[in-house]
C-alpha positions in Angstrom: 17.2 19.1 9.4 16.0 17.3 12.5 15.6 13.4 12.4 13.2 13.5 15.3 9.8 12.2 14.0 7.1 10.0 15.6 8.9 7.0 13.7 12.4 7.6 15.0 11.1 8.4 18.5 9.3 5.0 18.5 12.5 3.3 17.5 14.4 5.1 20.3 11.8 4.2 22.8 12.1 0.5 21.8 15.8 0.7 22.3 16.8 -0.7 18.9 19.8 0.4 16.9 19.0 2.4 13.8 20.8 4.7 11.4 19.0 7.8 10.0 19.7 8.5 6.3 18.7 11.8 4.8 18.3 12.6 1.2 16.9 15.2 -1.1 13.2 14.3 -1.6 11.9 15.3 -5.0 8.1 15.9 -5.1 6.1 14.4 -8.0 8.1 11.2 -8.3 6.0 8.3 -9.6 8.0 5.7 -7.7 9.2 7.3 -4.5 10.8 4.1 -3.0 13.0 3.7 -6.2 13.9 7.4 -6.1 14.9 7.0 -2.5 17.0 4.0 -3.2 18.8 5.7 -5.9 19.3 8.9 -3.8 20.9 7.0 -1.0 22.8 4.5 -3.2 21.1 1.4 -1.9 19.8 -1.7 -3.7 16.0 -1.1 -4.4 15.2 -4.6 -2.9 16.6 -3.5 0.5 14.7 -0.1 0.5 11.2 -1.0 1.6 8.1 1.1 1.0 5.1 1.4 3.4 1.7 1.0 1.7 -1.5 1.6 3.4 -4.2 -0.8 2.3 -7.8 -1.6 3.2 -8.6 -5.2 4.0 -12.4 -6.0 4.0 -12.8 -2.2 4.5 -10.4 -1.9 7.5 -7.0 -0.3 7.6 -3.8 -2.3 7.3 -0.2 -1.7 6.4 2.0 -3.6 4.0 5.8 -3.1 3.7 7.5 -4.4 0.5 10.7 -3.8 -1.5 10.6 -0.6 -3.5 11.2 -2.5 -6.8 8.1 -4.7 -6.2 4.4 -4.4 -6.4 1.7 -5.7 -4.1 -0.6 -8.6 -4.9 -4.0 -7.7 -3.4 -4.9 -11.3 -3.3 -1.8 -12.2 -1.2 -2.3 -9.1 1.0 -5.9 -10.2 1.7 -4.7 -13.8 2.5 -1.9 -12.5 4.7 -4.4 -10.6 6.9 -7.2 -13.3 6.8 -9.4 -11.1 4.7 -11.6 -11.6 1.6 -10.5 -8.5 -0.2 -7.8 -5.8 -0.3 -7.4 -2.6 -2.1 -5.0 0.5 -1.9 -6.1 3.1 0.7 -6.6 6.6 -0.8 -3.7 8.8 0.0 -5.7 11.4 2.0 -7.2 8.7 4.2 -3.6 7.1 4.6 -2.3 10.5 5.7 -5.1 11.0 8.3 -4.7 7.6 9.7 -1.0 7.5 10.0 -0.2 11.1 10.8 2.4 11.1 8.0 2.5 12.6 4.5 2.5 10.2 1.5 6.2 9.8 0.6 7.0 9.9 4.3 4.7 7.1 5.7 6.6 4.9 8.1 5.5 1.6 9.7 6.8 3.0 13.1 5.0 5.6 15.2 1.8 5.8 13.2 -1.0 7.8 14.8 -3.4 4.9 14.7 -2.0 1.4 14.7 -3.2 -0.9 12.0 -2.3 -4.6 11.4 1.1 -4.7 9.7 3.0 -7.2 7.5 6.4 -7.1 5.9 7.2 -9.0 2.7 9.0 -12.1 4.0 11.4 -12.3 1.1 12.8 -8.9 1.9 14.0 -9.8 5.3 16.9 -12.2 4.5 19.5 -9.4 4.6 21.5 -7.9 7.6 19.9 -4.4 7.2 16.8 -3.0 5.6 16.0 0.7 4.9 12.5 2.1 5.6 10.9 5.5 5.7 11.7 7.4 8.9 8.5 9.4 9.2 9.1 12.4 6.8 9.9 12.9 3.2 13.6 12.7 2.7 14.4 10.7 5.9 15.0 6.9 5.9 16.1 4.6 8.7 18.3 1.6 8.4 18.0 -1.2 10.9 18.0 -5.0 11.3 14.9 -6.7 9.9 14.1 -8.6 13.2 14.2 -5.2 15.1 11.8 -3.7 12.3 9.3 -6.5 12.8 9.5 -6.3 16.6 9.1 -2.5 16.9 6.3 -2.5 14.3 4.5 -5.6 15.8 4.5 -6.9 12.3 4.3 -10.4 10.7 6.3 -11.7 7.8 4.2 -12.7 4.9 4.2 -13.2 1.1 2.8 -10.0 -0.2 4.3 -9.3 -3.6 3.0 -10.0 -7.1 5.2 -12.4 -9.1 7.8 -10.7 -11.2 6.6 -10.4 -14.7 
């Protein structure tokens, strides 16, 4: 299957090194990021999920480890907003041009403010969705931030 997606094309245009990783996507998984981590044999904390949110009613994108959950209070604070909530999946698909389970922070149809969980960036390589279900990309955290035009912020809920 082709690894050419708007996300991988954005990475190529930016001239950053990345490694595509394909896996068998299984529809209907509750926790897609954890499924992807298991399928590719990677630590869940290094496999990041891309979540579309609405901050004060406007779109934004939060990227966090697949084994963590968002703190809406922290997301709102990171973007200088009063409130944050998850974006409905159909709206996220229209906005990004990607299907849920395949949303990437790179190459979205309409750019939205973007933040990565700061605590996930202290490793040599992170893995993110490559723009379609069953395709991930591995790259350096600094390159991911640069290409996405993202900030690093505290976004995750405390582990309970």
